[in-house]
C-alpha positions, -999 to +999 in steps of 0.1 A: -870-323-727-881-300-699-868-325-672-834-327-689-831-289-689-841-286-653-816-313-641-786-298-659-787-262-646-756-240-645-723-258-644-701-255-613-671-232-621-647-255-602-658-285-622-655-264-654-619-254-644-610-291-638-624-301-671-606-272-689-572-282-673-577-318-682-586-309-717-556-286-720-532-308-701-508-310-730-498-274-722-481-286-689-463-314-708-440-288-724-444-260-698-429-279-669-398-292-687-391-258-703-395-240-670-372-266-653-345-262-679-346-224-680-348-220-642-320-245-637-298-227-663-304-194-646-297-205-611-267-226-621-251-194-636-253-177-601-221-185-582-223-201-548-215-178-519-205-184-482-213-164-451-192-162-419-204-144-388-184-130-359-201-120-327-185-094-304-195-080-270-178-046-264-166-036-229-195-021-209-186+013-196-197+023-161-229+042-161-233+049-124-268+053-110-283+056-144-277+020-152-312+008-143-328+036-162-307+028-193-316-009-190-353-001-189-350+022-219-331-004-238-360-029-233-382-005-252-357+000-280-342+033-269-305+037-265-295+061-238-259+048-236-250+067-268-264+099-252-244+096-220-212+083-237-183+107-243-171+088-273-180+102-307-178+067-322-203+046-302-215+011-312-245+023-332-221+040-357-201+008-363-222-002-394-215+032-410-178+029-401-176-005-417-192+007-449-170+038-453-142+039-479-117+050-453-122+017-434-126-006-464-095+006-483-074-005-453-086-041-460-072-040-496-039-055-485-052-083-464-037-116-476-062-143-485-062-177-501-088-199-517-098-233-503-087-250-536-053-235-533-055-218-568-051-183-555-030-165-529-028-128-528-045-096-515-082-092-510-082-064-535-067-087-562-092-114-553-122-092-558-109-075-589-097-107-606-114-137-591-149-125-582-175-139-606-207-121-617-238-135-632-241-130-669-269-104-668-248-082-644-218-086-667-239-074-696-253-046-675-219-033-666-207-036-702-237-016-716-233+009-688-196+013-697-205+018-733-231+044-726-213+063-699-187+088-711-152+081-698-138+107-676-101+108-665-096+102-628-075+130-612-043+118-596-024+136-568+012+134-577+023+139-540+009+104-532+029+073-536+020+050-564+015+021-541-006+040-516-044+041-520-056+076-521-090+076-505-095+112-515-093+103-551-101+066-559-099+052-593-129+036-611-116+001-604-110+009-567-145+023-564-159-009-580-140-030-554-152-007-525-188-010-537-185-048-538-170-048-503-199-027-491-222-054-503-202-083-489-194-068-454-223-061-430-224-050-394-254-050-371-259-039-335-283-054-310-299-023-294-307-042-261-273-059-255-250-039-278-237-072-292-219-065-325-225-090-354-201-088-383-212-108-414-188-113-444-199-129-476-175-143-502-176-169-531-149-189-514-154-203-479-117-198-468-116-162-480-149-157-462-135-168-429-102-150-433-119-117-441-144-121-412-115-124-388-096-095-405-126-072-403-131-080-367-094-073-359-095-041-380-126-028-361-110-035-327-078-018-338-097+013-350-117+016-318-086+011-297-066+037-316-095+062-314-101+058-277-064+058-268-052+085-293-049+113-267-034+090-240-008+077-264+001+113-274+004+123-238+024+092-230+049+100-257+052+136-245+058+126-209+082+099-220+103+125-239+102+150-211+110+124-185+140+112-205+152+147-211+149+156-174+167+124-165+196+134-188+197+169-173+197+153-138+226+130-147+246+160-161+240+181-129+251+151-108+283+148-127+290+186-124+284+185-087+306+154-082+334+168-103+333+202-084+333+186-050+361+162-058+382+189-073+377+213-043+376+188-014+406+203+004+396+239+001+377+258+029+370+291+012+334+303+015+332+308-023+338+271-030+313+261-003+286+284-018+292+271-053+290+235-040+256+243-024+243+259-056+253+228-076+237+206-050+205+227-051+205+225-089+209+187-087+180+184-063+158+206-086+166+183-115+159+153-094+125+167-083+116+175-119+125+141-131+105+125-103+075+146-111+076+137-148+081+101-140+049+101-118+030+118-146+043+092-171+032+063-149-002+079-143-007+084-181+004+048-187-023+037-162-049+058-179-039+044-213-045+009-199-078+019-184-091+035-216-081+006-238-113-011-248-118-048-244-139-068-269-151-102-259-154-126-289-186-145-283-184-163-317-151-164-336-146-167-373-146-203-387-148-217-422-184-223-430-195-259-437-222-253-463-228-225-488-253-198-478-268-197-512-282-197-537-310-221-528-311-238-562-338-264-555-361-239-538-356-215-568-365-242-593-396-253-573-407-217-570-404-211-607-424-243-614-451-232-590-452-197-606-454-210-641-481-234-631-501-206-615-496-184-645-508-212-669-538-219-646-548-182-647-545-181-685-563-213-692-591-208-667-596-170-671-632-174-682-642-195-652-622-172-628-641-142-643-674-160-638-665-168-601-656-132-595-688-119-611-710-143-592-693-134-560-698-097-565-735-103-574-740-123-543-726-095-522 
């Protein structure tokens, strides 16, 4: 009897856990199928989504002798170009620009179409009518709408009914804007200033169309911003130049008519009047020439200040969906359920291992 007690000794916790799992193996016979069915049902209710990326390189502005210093600062993550730039909207502000309601509401009227050909319309209609939510989000929004008191949205009567009033958006328009803020992303590489625009949609064709549209809208906004003053000056000089040209033509006609009608007269009064008309014509010609030069100079400045974006990666219809990763999700849920069952079944052995480890320390 004494020899048997000495040979048995304390049981190894790992061996005890294996024996416990083998003895309770029937738990896994129903745990794994139930976990598989539930996780598969959950992940199948999540709609597939596609992602399209566009990569842009903005025009590098001349930095003079500070170029090497700025390159060195960029390698350490500091951006000195935004400090030396005269533009109020520099690349680091593009993400904030793309998430602003002022910019997003301009994309409401972009025409999109689904890959299956079942929908053709505006992007606003697609998000408000065709976008699918998972069932728990639908119930979340319903419960929130039940609990939240309804408040009337103020409407400005001076605005057109078809025009989106960014100052006073409706509840549905706000919901679409918030959804667009989730689906449209912009990131800037601090070292290279490369602009990455990423658009997510539940249809691959809509995804590619909107990525190209967002890229074009961003380029148009930056171009309009940087050339706003030049375009205003150009319009002013064009109007003044045309007006001075008309005045010059009228002075020429008056001079020609007067000279032709008094060609045979030699009185000093007629000669002085002809000289005055000729001087007036020359002044009008000088003014027209001056305004014409200013117009051409402003036109050159407009061309010089127009930014150029190099498209490094254009928008294209994605080949595969970006998510959800259904197989990975199901496998992860199986692993988590197995780990939870292991901790519950072997809690005594785990507690014994933790206690023995603390005593050994």
